C-alpha positions, 0 to 999 in steps of 0.5 A: 050243844049243837054245832052246823060246821061248813065245807069250804073251796079254794077259789085259787091255790098256789103251790111254792117249792118252799117247804116248812116242817116238810110242808109246801108253803102255798097261797089261797083264796078260800071261802066258807060255803053251805055245806055242812056237818053237824057236830053234837057235844055234851059232857060226859063222864068218858069220851065217845067221838062216833061219826054217822058214817062207819068207816070214820069210826076206825080212824084217828079222826081230826077231832080226836087230834083237836082235842089232844091239842087243846089238852096238851096246852090246858093241862087241867082241863079234865073234862070227857065229852060225847061227840056226834057228828052227822057227817054230811060234807064228803070226805077225802075231797078237798072240801075241808069237812074234817079240817071243819069239824076240828075247827068248830070243836077247837073254837066251841071248847076254848070259847065256852071254857075259857081254854088257851087257843093252841098257836095256828102253826100248833094246830097246822102241825098237830091237826091240819093245816086248813083247821086254823081258817076254819077257827077264823070261820071267814074267806080269807087268804091263807098263806104259809103253811096254813098258819096265816089267816088273813079275812078278806071281805068279798062284798060280793055273792058268789054261787057255785055248782059242787061236784064230787067225784065217787074217787077220793084222793089222798093229799099226801099223795097228790102233793107227792106227786106234785113234787115230782112234776117237771111241768106244772102248767098254771089254768086261769080264769078271772072272776070280778078281778079274781084269780080261780087256778089250782096248781095241784090240778095236774098232779091231782090228774096225774094221780087219777087221771080219769078225773080230766074226763070228768072235768071234761064232762061237767063242762060239756053238760053244764056250759061252765069252766070247772075247777078243782078244789084244794087237793080234790077230787071235788069240782066247782064252777061259779054260776051265774043262775041256778038251773035244773040239775041234770041226771049225773052218772055212777061217777059222782056221788054228790052233786049240789048247788052252794053259796058263799056264806059269811061264817063257817061255824054256828051254835045252838043249845036248843 
């Protein structure tokens, strides 16, 4: 089976001081966009999980964690799998690539093998806070610590320009820094009655101050406001029309026009 699973952006992200399971409660409007990882998965006599990016083959990935949770919730499930992930969504970028991969695997296995789907709270605790969003796979407001997913029909086309700096950010480090900041000013832009903002921006720019100059350079070059997605480091800008992309400097490793899509997961059994 071939799975195509998308990235996401946070159009807004509000972080509350209240915590649950040591995680901040939050509220965020998230949308799937047309940048994809491709996953091939088939039954095998032994388990093998391999990424196209060798840097990801030395860690316990979200897919490893997802499989552990599925088996914990379905003790009689004894299948093993060969899984290959062609990694195209930049990681450590706030675009949700790892969570998207895990969500696709959980949804596929539970649907196709008639397994009990873990609760969203279990998924957040043991795999990742963005994973329940990808299991739903549609534009949604996310609340709690990620376990509350309320699908939302935006009923509008939305084009964005994505720019990902070469530097990646640690979500843990960004949140730890957020807790230390006295001033948490929020820069808001309204688009089609949607407030665009990110409460983690001050913390992310404290962790990596060069993000400010990178964002400012994008805004000058493209004459548009850019915002950070998630815990960073990717930037997005809502655009009205696509123009020819101008060459970027060595500080960016990804620059692409994208659009909001209807569903984050596509399956093909050819």
